[in-house]
Backbone of each chain as ProteinMPNN parsed JSONL, in Angstrom:
{"seq_chain_A": "EDQVTQSPEALRLQEGESSSLNCSYTVSGLRGLFWYRQDPGKGPEFLFTLYSAGEEKEKERLKATLTKKESFLHITAPKPEDSATYLCAVQEDSNYQLIWGAGTKLIIKP", "coords_chain_A": {"N_chain_A": [[-15.006, 2.543, -5.544], [-14.166, -0.653, -4.576], [-10.904, -1.895, -4.49], [-9.649, -4.068, -3.476], [-10.995, -6.967, -2.36], [-12.076, -9.076, 0.139], [-13.127, -12.368, 0.967], [-14.654, -15.085, 2.8], [-16.207, -12.673, 5.099], [-16.041, -13.613, 7.663], [-15.072, -16.725, 9.078], [-15.777, -19.789, 10.408], [-14.313, -22.67, 11.598], [-13.888, -26.125, 12.344], [-11.279, -27.56, 14.27], [-8.771, -28.94, 12.265], [-10.28, -28.903, 9.977], [-10.016, -28.186, 6.726], [-9.79, -25.261, 4.578], [-10.373, -22.382, 2.401], [-9.425, -18.974, 1.93], [-10.414, -16.025, 0.232], [-9.099, -13.489, -1.909], [-9.858, -10.97, -3.943], [-8.911, -8.77, -6.579], [-8.723, -5.577, -8.216], [-6.741, -3.964, -10.16], [-4.778, -1.863, -12.264], [-2.22, -2.669, -12.948], [-0.274, -5.136, -11.464], [2.062, -5.069, -8.923], [2.71, -6.522, -6.688], [1.264, -8.933, -4.396], [0.177, -9.266, -1.114], [0.021, -11.187, 1.854], [-1.099, -11.019, 5.154], [-1.204, -11.717, 8.659], [-3.276, -10.832, 11.367], [-3.529, -10.391, 14.751], [-5.831, -9.659, 17.434], [-5.623, -6.265, 18.414], [-2.987, -6.063, 17.679], [-0.13, -5.53, 15.457], [-0.087, -6.047, 11.852], [1.17, -9.177, 10.749], [3.633, -10.232, 8.641], [3.153, -12.585, 6.046], [3.244, -13.718, 3.307], [4.529, -12.881, 0.034], [3.376, -12.48, -3.242], [4.052, -12.411, -6.688], [3.468, -12.963, -9.383], [1.059, -14.4, -11.628], [0.183, -17.742, -11.041], [2.098, -18.257, -9.243], [3.071, -19.746, -6.14], [3.185, -19.948, -2.595], [4.312, -21.355, 0.467], [3.825, -21.942, 3.961], [4.143, -23.627, 6.764], [0.982, -24.573, 7.744], [-0.236, -23.062, 5.863], [-0.924, -21.971, 2.551], [-0.408, -19.937, -0.178], [-1.821, -18.78, -3.189], [-1.847, -17.384, -6.528], [-3.727, -15.757, -9.044], [-4.59, -13.992, -12.08], [-6.602, -12.39, -11.212], [-7.238, -12.9, -8.597], [-6.383, -14.093, -5.294], [-5.734, -16.926, -3.29], [-5.791, -18.063, 0.022], [-4.953, -20.923, 1.34], [-5.762, -23.032, 3.966], [-4.631, -25.721, 5.711], [-5.696, -28.414, 7.641], [-6.236, -26.817, 10.087], [-5.297, -25.333, 13.271], [-6.338, -24.279, 16.584], [-4.663, -22.104, 17.222], [-4.299, -20.858, 14.827], [-6.286, -19.093, 14.565], [-7.246, -15.876, 13.715], [-7.275, -12.62, 12.135], [-7.013, -12.509, 8.69], [-5.305, -10.683, 6.389], [-5.26, -9.205, 3.18], [-3.276, -7.506, 0.823], [-2.565, -5.294, -1.874], [-0.148, -4.14, -4.223], [0.18, -1.689, -6.528], [1.614, -1.325, -9.821], [2.255, 1.26, -10.285], [2.966, 2.641, -8.056], [4.177, 2.411, -4.628], [2.643, 2.017, -2.395], [0.578, 0.091, -0.175], [-2.585, -1.346, -0.793], [-5.335, -2.204, 1.007], [-7.378, -5.06, 1.864], [-10.437, -5.763, 3.66], [-10.188, -7.908, 5.302], [-10.385, -11.328, 6.529], [-11.92, -12.841, 9.154], [-10.84, -15.48, 10.911], [-11.848, -18.251, 12.707], [-10.937, -20.922, 14.624], [-12.208, -23.716, 15.99], [-11.655, -25.831, 18.789]], "CA_chain_A": [[-14.925, 1.159, -6.007], [-13.172, -1.414, -3.835], [-9.871, -2.496, -5.306], [-9.286, -5.341, -2.854], [-12.162, -7.509, -1.672], [-11.806, -10.376, 0.749], [-14.298, -13.152, 1.367], [-15.778, -14.445, 3.479], [-15.823, -11.727, 6.154], [-15.7, -14.437, 8.818], [-15.107, -18.159, 8.783], [-15.611, -20.626, 11.585], [-13.978, -24.037, 11.232], [-13.444, -27.037, 13.392], [-9.868, -27.929, 14.177], [-8.532, -29.977, 11.272], [-11.136, -28.715, 8.804], [-9.312, -27.328, 5.767], [-10.617, -24.335, 3.813], [-9.643, -21.341, 1.661], [-9.848, -17.583, 1.988], [-10.263, -15.418, -1.086], [-8.795, -12.069, -2.061], [-9.952, -10.563, -5.349], [-8.379, -7.417, -6.726], [-8.847, -4.911, -9.511], [-5.756, -2.905, -10.346], [-4.359, -1.827, -13.665], [-1.02, -3.498, -13.045], [0.051, -5.627, -10.121], [3.477, -5.233, -8.592], [2.793, -7.619, -5.733], [0.132, -9.172, -3.51], [0.745, -9.606, 0.186], [-0.85, -11.731, 2.888], [-0.693, -10.76, 6.522], [-2.057, -12.191, 9.744], [-3.382, -9.825, 12.419], [-4.191, -10.764, 15.987], [-6.512, -8.48, 18.004], [-4.798, -5.261, 19.078], [-1.582, -6.193, 17.259], [0.174, -5.138, 14.092], [-0.097, -7.133, 10.867], [2.369, -10.018, 10.682], [3.862, -10.598, 7.251], [3.146, -14.007, 5.733], [3.706, -14.052, 1.954], [4.431, -11.988, -1.112], [3.224, -13.149, -4.538], [4.322, -11.402, -7.703], [2.947, -13.237, -10.716], [0.043, -15.45, -11.717], [0.737, -19.085, -11.024], [3.053, -18.383, -8.144], [2.572, -20.316, -4.895], [4.112, -19.898, -1.461], [3.824, -22.166, 1.581], [4.429, -21.78, 5.276], [3.425, -24.496, 7.714], [-0.332, -25.031, 7.275], [-0.756, -22.061, 4.94], [-0.425, -21.933, 1.174], [-0.998, -18.836, -0.929], [-1.74, -18.892, -4.641], [-2.195, -16.131, -7.202], [-4.121, -15.723, -10.449], [-4.577, -12.605, -12.567], [-7.679, -11.607, -10.619], [-7.475, -13.197, -7.206], [-5.437, -14.928, -4.57], [-6.33, -17.765, -2.271], [-4.967, -18.523, 1.135], [-5.458, -22.225, 1.732], [-5.302, -23.455, 5.283], [-4.775, -27.181, 5.787], [-5.752, -28.958, 9.005], [-5.927, -25.705, 11.002], [-5.31, -25.488, 14.711], [-6.897, -23.082, 17.226], [-3.72, -20.982, 17.191], [-4.397, -20.199, 13.524], [-7.356, -18.108, 14.644], [-6.753, -14.503, 13.534], [-7.787, -11.986, 10.917], [-6.048, -12.611, 7.601], [-5.403, -9.498, 5.54], [-4.647, -9.212, 1.861], [-2.968, -6.159, 0.351], [-1.931, -5.294, -3.191], [0.714, -3.02, -4.569], [0.1, -1.432, -7.956], [2.938, -1.087, -10.397], [2.473, 2.704, -10.444], [3.514, 3.191, -6.819], [4.617, 1.378, -3.693], [1.783, 1.884, -1.228], [-0.267, -1.096, -0.119], [-4.028, -1.161, -0.737], [-5.712, -3.328, 1.864], [-8.725, -5.57, 1.997], [-11.016, -5.636, 5.005], [-9.782, -9.052, 6.102], [-11.255, -12.454, 6.885], [-11.71, -13.264, 10.536], [-10.853, -16.942, 10.959], [-11.964, -18.817, 14.055], [-10.779, -22.379, 14.614], [-12.712, -24.258, 17.254], [-11.022, -27.128, 19.117]], "C_chain_A": [[-13.794, 0.446, -5.254], [-12.172, -2.033, -4.786], [-9.455, -3.853, -4.775], [-10.47, -5.813, -2.013], [-11.844, -8.89, -1.134], [-13.11, -11.059, 1.143], [-13.866, -14.51, 1.884], [-15.288, -13.429, 4.51], [-15.377, -12.485, 7.392], [-15.885, -15.899, 8.454], [-14.828, -18.926, 10.062], [-15.386, -22.071, 11.139], [-13.693, -24.856, 12.469], [-11.947, -27.296, 13.193], [-9.716, -29.087, 13.197], [-9.33, -29.842, 9.997], [-10.487, -27.713, 7.848], [-10.275, -26.424, 5.012], [-9.731, -23.312, 3.112], [-10.264, -19.985, 1.89], [-9.542, -16.949, 0.634], [-9.94, -13.934, -0.999], [-8.87, -11.744, -3.554], [-9.533, -9.109, -5.473], [-8.609, -6.891, -8.14], [-7.865, -3.758, -9.521], [-5.275, -2.971, -11.783], [-3.11, -2.672, -13.9], [-0.593, -3.887, -11.646], [1.563, -5.732, -9.961], [3.646, -6.411, -7.647], [1.529, -7.736, -4.911], [0.678, -9.765, -2.218], [-0.339, -10.174, 1.095], [-0.224, -11.469, 4.248], [-1.678, -11.441, 7.458], [-2.098, -11.098, 10.804], [-4.158, -10.393, 13.596], [-4.796, -9.509, 16.618], [-5.546, -7.551, 18.736], [-3.333, -5.285, 18.695], [-1.392, -5.676, 15.834], [0.107, -6.314, 13.14], [1.249, -7.862, 10.845], [2.511, -10.54, 9.265], [3.893, -12.112, 7.069], [3.816, -14.289, 4.386], [3.67, -12.831, 1.038], [4.322, -12.842, -2.373], [3.346, -12.092, -5.622], [3.662, -11.684, -9.051], [1.983, -14.417, -10.676], [0.717, -16.818, -11.811], [1.7, -19.331, -9.873], [2.362, -18.939, -6.901], [3.651, -20.178, -3.827], [3.495, -20.698, -0.318], [4.575, -21.851, 2.855], [3.576, -22.557, 6.26], [2.092, -24.92, 7.117], [-0.946, -24.095, 6.239], [-0.098, -22.167, 3.567], [-1.157, -20.845, 0.431], [-0.776, -19.048, -2.414], [-2.24, -17.604, -5.273], [-2.608, -16.406, -8.64], [-4.131, -14.262, -10.869], [-5.648, -11.748, -11.907], [-7.847, -11.836, -9.126], [-6.348, -14.035, -6.614], [-6.227, -15.739, -3.548], [-5.3, -18.066, -1.2], [-5.612, -19.819, 1.627], [-4.885, -22.574, 3.102], [-5.651, -24.939, 5.457], [-4.7, -27.633, 7.241], [-5.446, -27.89, 10.048], [-6.032, -26.1, 12.458], [-5.882, -24.219, 15.336], [-5.959, -21.877, 17.18], [-3.654, -20.286, 15.821], [-5.515, -19.166, 13.499], [-6.77, -16.697, 14.624], [-7.544, -13.881, 12.394], [-6.684, -12.025, 9.871], [-6.325, -11.485, 6.605], [-4.661, -9.702, 4.234], [-4.4, -7.759, 1.464], [-2.29, -6.264, -1.01], [-1.134, -4.015, -3.377], [0.638, -2.852, -6.083], [1.484, -1.126, -8.516], [3.24, 0.398, -10.589], [3.023, 3.357, -9.177], [3.827, 2.051, -5.854], [3.712, 1.216, -2.484], [0.941, 0.625, -1.32], [-1.729, -0.684, 0.0], [-4.593, -2.406, -0.077], [-7.154, -3.755, 1.673], [-9.182, -5.451, 3.445], [-10.694, -6.828, 5.898], [-10.839, -10.127, 6.231], [-10.91, -12.867, 8.299], [-11.901, -14.776, 10.604], [-10.876, -17.404, 12.405], [-11.9, -20.329, 13.931], [-11.18, -22.911, 15.988], [-12.075, -25.616, 17.534], [-12.033, -28.265, 19.136]], "O_chain_A": [[-12.639, 0.869, -5.285], [-12.558, -2.636, -5.787], [-8.966, -4.697, -5.527], [-10.888, -5.136, -1.073], [-11.395, -9.767, -1.873], [-14.061, -10.418, 1.589], [-12.835, -15.038, 1.467], [-14.088, -13.335, 4.765], [-14.455, -12.064, 8.091], [-16.734, -16.258, 7.638], [-13.797, -18.745, 10.71], [-16.188, -22.624, 10.385], [-13.303, -24.327, 13.51], [-11.438, -27.251, 12.073], [-10.431, -30.085, 13.28], [-9.096, -30.574, 9.036], [-10.425, -26.52, 8.145], [-11.441, -26.773, 4.824], [-8.505, -23.361, 3.209], [-11.48, -19.859, 2.028], [-8.555, -17.284, -0.02], [-10.444, -13.221, -0.132], [-8.032, -12.198, -4.333], [-9.776, -8.309, -4.569], [-8.679, -7.646, -9.11], [-8.132, -2.698, -8.955], [-5.358, -4.013, -12.433], [-2.975, -3.313, -14.942], [-0.556, -3.048, -10.746], [2.248, -6.386, -10.747], [4.586, -7.197, -7.771], [0.799, -6.759, -4.742], [1.532, -10.653, -2.236], [-1.473, -9.696, 1.101], [0.971, -11.661, 4.468], [-2.826, -11.704, 7.1], [-1.068, -10.498, 11.112], [-5.303, -10.821, 13.452], [-4.319, -8.404, 16.36], [-4.755, -7.991, 19.57], [-2.519, -4.602, 19.315], [-2.355, -5.422, 15.111], [0.23, -7.462, 13.566], [2.312, -7.246, 10.913], [1.618, -11.21, 8.749], [4.555, -12.831, 7.817], [4.818, -15.0, 4.318], [2.898, -11.894, 1.238], [5.073, -13.801, -2.554], [2.801, -10.996, -5.488], [3.331, -10.752, -9.784], [2.076, -15.3, -9.823], [1.68, -17.014, -12.553], [2.064, -20.469, -9.575], [1.197, -18.632, -6.645], [4.847, -20.275, -4.101], [2.275, -20.71, -0.161], [5.766, -21.542, 2.851], [2.437, -22.189, 6.549], [2.074, -25.572, 6.073], [-2.068, -24.325, 5.788], [1.101, -22.417, 3.441], [-2.387, -20.822, 0.406], [0.308, -19.441, -2.847], [-2.963, -16.829, -4.646], [-1.958, -17.164, -9.362], [-3.726, -13.39, -10.101], [-5.618, -10.522, -12.02], [-8.521, -11.056, -8.453], [-5.502, -14.59, -7.315], [-7.246, -15.292, -3.021], [-4.121, -18.29, -1.473], [-6.675, -19.806, 2.247], [-3.689, -22.428, 3.354], [-6.811, -25.34, 5.361], [-3.772, -27.285, 7.971], [-4.495, -28.037, 10.817], [-6.733, -27.039, 12.834], [-5.911, -23.178, 14.68], [-6.425, -20.74, 17.105], [-3.019, -19.24, 15.686], [-5.671, -18.444, 12.515], [-5.898, -16.37, 15.429], [-8.378, -14.536, 11.769], [-5.552, -11.621, 10.137], [-7.423, -11.359, 6.062], [-3.581, -10.292, 4.193], [-5.223, -6.886, 1.74], [-1.536, -7.202, -1.268], [-1.41, -2.976, -2.778], [0.989, -3.763, -6.832], [2.396, -0.726, -7.792], [4.341, 0.763, -11.003], [3.493, 4.494, -9.217], [3.751, 0.877, -6.217], [3.974, 0.37, -1.63], [0.63, 0.152, -2.413], [-2.078, 0.202, 0.781], [-4.364, -3.524, -0.537], [-8.031, -2.947, 1.366], [-8.41, -5.086, 4.331], [-10.899, -6.772, 7.11], [-12.032, -9.873, 6.064], [-9.766, -13.2, 8.607], [-13.0, -15.282, 10.379], [-10.041, -17.007, 13.217], [-12.701, -20.942, 13.226], [-10.564, -22.59, 17.004], [-11.964, -26.453, 16.638], [-11.668, -29.412, 19.394]]}, "seq_chain_B": "EPEVTQTPSHQVTQMGQEVILRCVPISNHLYFYWYRQILGQKVEFLVSFYNNEISEKSEIFDDQFSVERPDGSNFTLKIRSTKLEDSAMYFCASSRTPGGAFFGQGTRLTVV", "coords_chain_B": {"N_chain_B": [[14.934, -12.363, 16.849], [14.78, -9.69, 14.576], [12.763, -6.76, 15.075], [10.176, -4.315, 14.534], [9.826, -1.546, 16.554], [7.511, 0.249, 18.475], [6.607, 3.22, 20.179], [4.58, 5.427, 22.218], [2.672, 2.577, 23.492], [0.064, 3.196, 23.902], [-1.598, 6.228, 23.614], [-3.134, 8.966, 24.973], [-4.729, 11.941, 24.201], [-5.593, 15.421, 24.352], [-8.014, 16.995, 22.318], [-6.827, 19.043, 19.732], [-4.236, 19.142, 20.628], [-0.751, 18.402, 20.055], [0.832, 15.41, 18.939], [3.485, 13.029, 19.078], [4.452, 10.18, 17.538], [6.477, 7.386, 17.93], [8.994, 5.343, 16.407], [11.141, 2.571, 15.974], [12.676, 1.324, 13.369], [13.538, -1.831, 11.736], [16.969, -2.566, 11.693], [18.58, -2.769, 9.275], [16.909, -1.98, 7.304], [15.551, 0.008, 4.64], [13.334, 1.333, 3.76], [10.58, 3.058, 5.017], [7.442, 3.282, 6.696], [4.223, 4.667, 7.494], [1.115, 3.598, 8.639], [-2.413, 3.607, 9.243], [-5.141, 2.41, 11.264], [-8.383, 2.683, 11.732], [-10.678, 1.806, 14.248], [-12.197, -1.238, 13.534], [-12.074, -0.839, 10.817], [-10.473, -0.802, 7.52], [-6.913, -1.202, 7.054], [-4.997, 1.678, 6.385], [-2.923, 3.392, 4.141], [-0.525, 5.851, 4.944], [2.024, 7.23, 4.568], [5.18, 6.925, 2.92], [8.726, 6.587, 3.27], [11.921, 7.243, 2.185], [15.406, 7.278, 1.774], [15.774, 9.554, 3.295], [13.634, 11.207, 2.674], [10.16, 11.935, 1.927], [8.606, 9.534, -0.025], [6.159, 8.678, -1.013], [2.785, 9.686, -0.432], [-0.484, 9.559, 1.038], [-3.861, 10.81, 0.484], [-4.799, 11.248, 2.978], [-2.65, 12.08, 4.443], [-2.137, 15.019, 5.171], [-1.362, 18.519, 5.691], [-1.446, 18.437, 8.397], [0.034, 16.378, 9.279], [3.361, 15.117, 9.767], [6.56, 13.647, 9.035], [9.637, 12.342, 10.282], [13.074, 11.513, 10.34], [15.026, 11.599, 12.703], [17.501, 10.676, 13.531], [19.854, 7.977, 13.083], [18.279, 5.822, 13.767], [15.638, 6.246, 14.65], [12.207, 6.879, 13.708], [9.699, 9.109, 13.19], [6.258, 10.102, 13.598], [4.455, 12.964, 13.445], [1.577, 14.491, 14.617], [-0.276, 17.264, 14.266], [-2.413, 19.502, 16.081], [-4.599, 17.722, 16.931], [-7.549, 15.853, 16.062], [-10.816, 14.515, 16.85], [-11.368, 12.499, 15.041], [-8.908, 11.507, 14.421], [-8.337, 9.476, 16.075], [-7.131, 6.255, 16.329], [-5.411, 3.157, 15.49], [-2.018, 3.417, 14.963], [0.375, 2.33, 12.791], [3.751, 1.617, 12.358], [6.031, 0.64, 9.835], [8.634, -1.253, 8.218], [10.963, -2.005, 5.561], [13.307, -3.847, 3.514], [13.249, -3.73, 0.793], [11.007, -1.984, -1.463], [7.606, -2.639, -0.69], [6.448, -5.616, 0.632], [6.234, -5.324, 3.998], [7.492, -5.188, 7.378], [5.7, -4.948, 10.31], [5.239, -2.869, 13.212], [3.912, -3.158, 16.576], [2.082, -1.214, 16.959], [0.634, 1.988, 17.864], [-1.891, 2.964, 19.909], [-3.894, 5.614, 19.45], [-5.817, 7.853, 21.181], [-8.027, 10.416, 20.983], [-9.414, 12.867, 22.913]], "CA_chain_B": [[14.49, -11.921, 15.528], [14.591, -8.234, 14.565], [11.384, -6.33, 14.996], [9.892, -2.885, 14.547], [9.385, -1.177, 17.899], [6.77, 1.514, 18.515], [6.264, 3.776, 21.489], [4.078, 4.539, 23.265], [1.683, 1.62, 23.004], [-1.215, 3.889, 23.97], [-1.469, 7.663, 23.851], [-4.39, 9.71, 25.084], [-4.42, 13.359, 24.062], [-6.723, 16.338, 24.223], [-8.238, 17.542, 20.984], [-6.069, 20.261, 19.486], [-2.839, 18.98, 21.034], [0.172, 17.746, 19.121], [1.411, 14.164, 19.43], [4.568, 12.434, 18.306], [4.512, 8.726, 17.646], [7.867, 7.021, 17.679], [9.222, 4.021, 15.833], [12.504, 2.161, 15.651], [12.567, 0.292, 12.323], [14.571, -2.866, 11.706], [18.179, -1.768, 11.49], [19.133, -2.734, 7.917], [15.851, -1.635, 6.371], [15.748, 1.298, 3.983], [12.049, 1.945, 3.469], [9.819, 3.208, 6.246], [6.051, 3.59, 6.386], [3.204, 4.785, 8.524], [-0.242, 3.22, 8.281], [-3.324, 3.7, 10.373], [-6.327, 1.55, 11.202], [-9.48, 3.088, 12.592], [-11.299, 0.609, 14.812], [-13.191, -1.913, 12.707], [-11.944, -0.479, 9.407], [-9.296, -1.297, 6.822], [-5.635, -0.523, 7.195], [-4.861, 2.735, 5.375], [-1.572, 3.919, 3.937], [-0.334, 7.285, 5.175], [3.222, 7.814, 3.986], [6.409, 6.116, 2.855], [9.913, 7.435, 3.473], [13.125, 6.565, 1.685], [16.535, 8.161, 1.492], [15.567, 10.793, 4.049], [12.551, 12.058, 2.206], [8.901, 11.277, 1.641], [8.541, 9.015, -1.388], [4.745, 8.682, -1.392], [1.858, 9.969, 0.654], [-1.879, 9.44, 0.651], [-4.663, 12.024, 0.683], [-4.971, 11.438, 4.424], [-1.43, 12.7, 4.955], [-2.163, 16.427, 4.785], [-0.435, 19.385, 6.422], [-1.532, 18.142, 9.818], [0.971, 15.297, 9.554], [4.733, 15.203, 9.265], [7.424, 12.544, 9.453], [11.02, 12.742, 10.437], [14.025, 10.497, 10.787], [15.944, 12.553, 13.341], [18.829, 10.088, 13.661], [19.962, 6.763, 12.287], [17.468, 4.695, 14.21], [14.243, 6.575, 14.931], [11.335, 7.389, 12.65], [8.579, 9.648, 13.951], [5.082, 10.686, 12.97], [3.895, 14.054, 14.246], [0.221, 14.907, 14.254], [-0.543, 18.565, 14.883], [-3.802, 19.898, 16.269], [-5.349, 16.477, 16.77], [-9.003, 15.866, 16.0], [-11.411, 13.265, 17.343], [-11.3, 11.471, 13.999], [-7.548, 10.968, 14.324], [-8.26, 8.301, 16.946], [-6.892, 5.061, 15.51], [-4.112, 2.502, 15.695], [-1.026, 3.864, 13.997], [1.413, 1.32, 12.629], [4.984, 1.876, 11.64], [6.529, -0.555, 9.163], [9.876, -1.038, 7.484], [11.32, -3.087, 4.647], [14.58, -3.668, 2.802], [12.871, -3.312, -0.553], [9.631, -1.492, -1.397], [6.616, -3.706, -0.778], [6.107, -6.346, 1.841], [6.932, -4.69, 5.105], [7.319, -5.724, 8.717], [4.973, -3.955, 11.086], [5.306, -2.81, 14.656], [2.689, -3.544, 17.29], [1.138, -0.116, 16.87], [0.306, 2.928, 18.941], [-3.322, 3.315, 19.921], [-4.089, 7.033, 19.743], [-7.179, 8.227, 21.56], [-8.181, 11.859, 21.096], [-10.625, 13.125, 23.713]], "C_chain_B": [[14.253, -10.409, 15.551], [13.126, -7.872, 14.441], [11.306, -4.808, 14.983], [9.293, -2.556, 15.908], [8.697, 0.176, 17.868], [6.504, 1.925, 19.957], [5.521, 5.092, 21.316], [3.109, 3.516, 22.683], [0.289, 2.247, 22.994], [-0.971, 5.34, 24.343], [-2.86, 8.273, 23.891], [-4.046, 11.195, 25.041], [-5.691, 14.174, 23.956], [-6.816, 16.823, 22.781], [-7.493, 18.871, 20.849], [-4.6, 20.166, 19.873], [-2.037, 18.3, 19.922], [0.693, 16.449, 19.753], [2.538, 13.726, 18.505], [4.588, 10.95, 18.588], [5.891, 8.287, 17.175], [8.005, 5.57, 17.232], [10.725, 3.796, 15.693], [12.383, 1.039, 14.634], [13.65, -0.773, 12.487], [15.834, -2.25, 11.106], [18.693, -1.734, 10.052], [18.064, -2.447, 6.865], [16.008, -0.21, 5.872], [14.45, 2.062, 3.746], [11.217, 1.942, 4.755], [8.441, 3.735, 5.895], [5.274, 3.88, 7.668], [1.853, 4.427, 7.901], [-1.12, 3.501, 9.486], [-4.506, 2.769, 10.154], [-7.321, 2.052, 12.228], [-10.213, 1.827, 13.016], [-12.377, 0.034, 13.896], [-13.086, -1.624, 11.222], [-10.65, -1.041, 8.815], [-8.039, -0.554, 7.242], [-5.499, 0.488, 6.048], [-3.421, 3.235, 5.327], [-1.553, 5.416, 4.238], [0.84, 7.818, 4.358], [4.336, 6.776, 3.916], [7.602, 7.055, 2.798], [11.124, 6.642, 3.048], [14.192, 7.595, 1.419], [16.3, 9.556, 2.08], [14.541, 11.751, 3.46], [11.295, 11.234, 1.96], [8.902, 10.818, 0.192], [7.104, 8.954, -1.898], [3.925, 9.081, -0.178], [0.442, 9.877, 0.135], [-2.596, 10.775, 0.886], [-4.876, 12.294, 2.171], [-3.821, 12.27, 4.99], [-1.378, 14.146, 4.477], [-1.207, 17.222, 5.677], [-0.463, 19.156, 7.939], [-0.45, 17.138, 10.246], [2.373, 15.65, 9.066], [5.512, 13.995, 9.768], [8.858, 13.037, 9.476], [11.844, 11.523, 10.821], [15.167, 11.284, 11.429], [17.362, 12.017, 13.516], [18.839, 8.785, 12.893], [19.038, 5.644, 12.68], [15.988, 5.019, 14.371], [13.512, 7.118, 13.719], [10.065, 7.844, 13.35], [7.468, 10.152, 13.051], [4.548, 11.745, 13.916], [2.518, 14.391, 13.714], [-0.058, 16.192, 15.015], [-2.042, 18.765, 15.031], [-4.749, 18.71, 16.069], [-6.853, 16.692, 16.83], [-9.529, 14.523, 16.501], [-11.239, 12.141, 16.323], [-9.888, 10.947, 13.743], [-7.359, 9.759, 15.237], [-8.181, 7.041, 16.101], [-5.662, 4.345, 16.049], [-3.19, 2.999, 14.591], [0.11, 2.838, 13.976], [2.585, 1.881, 11.843], [5.429, 0.56, 10.997], [7.83, -0.225, 8.463], [10.157, -2.234, 6.591], [12.672, -2.788, 4.002], [14.341, -3.208, 1.375], [11.441, -2.802, -0.495], [8.637, -2.625, -1.539], [6.338, -4.334, 0.555], [6.915, -5.862, 3.027], [6.624, -5.403, 6.41], [6.763, -4.623, 9.606], [5.32, -4.019, 12.559], [3.959, -3.171, 15.266], [1.674, -2.402, 17.372], [1.085, 0.776, 18.094], [-1.18, 3.23, 18.831], [-3.451, 4.761, 20.351], [-5.559, 7.289, 20.026], [-7.213, 9.733, 21.765], [-9.503, 12.126, 21.813], [-10.961, 14.617, 23.731]], "O_chain_B": [[13.592, -9.904, 16.458], [12.347, -8.571, 13.793], [12.246, -4.115, 15.371], [8.357, -3.218, 16.356], [9.224, 1.136, 17.307], [6.217, 1.099, 20.824], [5.793, 5.819, 20.361], [2.764, 3.589, 21.503], [-0.56, 1.88, 22.182], [-0.227, 5.637, 25.277], [-3.655, 8.115, 22.964], [-3.164, 11.651, 25.769], [-6.731, 13.678, 23.523], [-5.801, 17.032, 22.118], [-7.532, 19.712, 21.747], [-3.802, 21.02, 19.486], [-2.589, 17.712, 18.992], [0.961, 16.4, 20.954], [2.536, 14.018, 17.31], [4.724, 10.52, 19.733], [6.399, 8.757, 16.157], [7.232, 4.698, 17.629], [11.476, 4.705, 15.342], [12.024, -0.083, 14.992], [14.568, -0.616, 13.291], [15.768, -1.503, 10.129], [19.218, -0.697, 9.647], [18.291, -2.65, 5.673], [16.522, 0.662, 6.573], [14.458, 3.279, 3.557], [11.165, 0.946, 5.478], [8.268, 4.51, 4.954], [5.615, 3.412, 8.755], [1.502, 4.878, 6.811], [-0.633, 3.619, 10.611], [-4.828, 2.391, 9.028], [-7.138, 1.876, 13.433], [-10.352, 0.889, 12.231], [-13.335, 0.716, 13.531], [-13.908, -2.102, 10.439], [-9.847, -1.665, 9.509], [-8.099, 0.577, 7.724], [-5.837, 0.196, 4.901], [-2.795, 3.466, 6.361], [-2.454, 6.152, 3.836], [0.68, 8.738, 3.556], [4.418, 5.872, 4.746], [7.49, 8.188, 2.329], [11.332, 5.512, 3.49], [13.908, 8.671, 0.894], [16.585, 10.578, 1.456], [14.577, 12.954, 3.717], [11.348, 10.014, 1.805], [9.165, 11.607, -0.715], [6.859, 9.158, -3.087], [4.325, 8.843, 0.961], [0.186, 10.087, -1.051], [-2.019, 11.728, 1.409], [-5.106, 13.434, 2.574], [-4.012, 13.066, 5.909], [-0.68, 14.471, 3.516], [-0.344, 16.644, 6.338], [0.409, 19.638, 8.662], [-0.076, 17.066, 11.416], [2.547, 16.379, 8.089], [5.172, 13.399, 10.79], [9.234, 13.994, 8.799], [11.378, 10.628, 11.526], [16.158, 11.597, 10.77], [18.313, 12.79, 13.635], [17.916, 8.517, 12.124], [19.0, 4.612, 12.009], [15.155, 4.122, 14.236], [14.104, 7.728, 12.829], [9.418, 7.05, 14.034], [7.693, 10.568, 11.915], [4.224, 11.449, 15.066], [2.323, 14.555, 12.51], [-0.075, 16.211, 16.245], [-2.837, 18.275, 14.229], [-5.581, 18.701, 15.162], [-7.358, 17.569, 17.53], [-8.798, 13.535, 16.569], [-10.997, 10.989, 16.683], [-9.701, 10.038, 12.934], [-6.326, 9.091, 15.174], [-9.047, 6.786, 15.263], [-4.965, 4.843, 16.933], [-3.559, 2.994, 13.416], [0.715, 2.528, 15.002], [2.42, 2.528, 10.809], [5.22, -0.512, 11.564], [8.103, 0.934, 8.15], [9.657, -3.333, 6.828], [13.118, -1.642, 3.951], [15.102, -2.418, 0.817], [10.714, -3.149, 0.436], [8.794, -3.484, -2.408], [6.019, -3.635, 1.518], [8.14, -5.981, 3.048], [5.632, -6.122, 6.529], [7.291, -3.512, 9.649], [5.652, -5.079, 13.09], [2.994, -3.452, 14.555], [0.54, -2.606, 17.805], [1.441, 0.375, 19.202], [-1.661, 3.69, 17.795], [-3.149, 5.099, 21.496], [-6.428, 6.981, 19.211], [-6.507, 10.265, 22.623], [-10.564, 11.676, 21.382], [-11.944, 15.021, 24.352]]}, "name": "protein", "num_of_chains": 2, "seq": "EDQVTQSPEALRLQEGESSSLNCSYTVSGLRGLFWYRQDPGKGPEFLFTLYSAGEEKEKERLKATLTKKESFLHITAPKPEDSATYLCAVQEDSNYQLIWGAGTKLIIKPEPEVTQTPSHQVTQMGQEVILRCVPISNHLYFYWYRQILGQKVEFLVSFYNNEISEKSEIFDDQFSVERPDGSNFTLKIRSTKLEDSAMYFCASSRTPGGAFFGQGTRLTVV"}
């Protein structure tokens, strides 16, 4: 049973077209939820940590939100350089390892 | 900006050989991790290391694997008797507190 599910698998947008990526999770207790960006052949780049429902974090064109069952990564007026795979990972309160989703591949066309 | 450094960037090895993947974590970080990502698949946790000992490990991290912090700066992953299915990107990560970690650029391991 998947504990972290990301949707959509891929998303193609025009430059400037805002949208949201979803990360739904099923864990008994959440210690934290993490968003990363990964470029091809590179390591994940840390973006945000969210700890409790209602929390929001922002960085440039990205905004992450958290509810008790899911997180959204909102991207506002994206640029081609925002093209990457966005990964979500959760940390259960019983341990410290990260459980990863499969990612959303975001393509921004100029 | 401080970063996690991994070497080599690409390692090709014969099946059955031993490999050592090397990492230099960010200097004031206390928690160290190894993850792997098989091509086209999810990132998978292998092991976490704190206070000079393994704090958590996954089912993947069996007797074939070991980690070591031989000095104050390096953190290594040793894979003994490599198998074809060990081919993957291996990522080292570090953090000041447990949780959100900073990742290196990875070592691509190819077992032939």
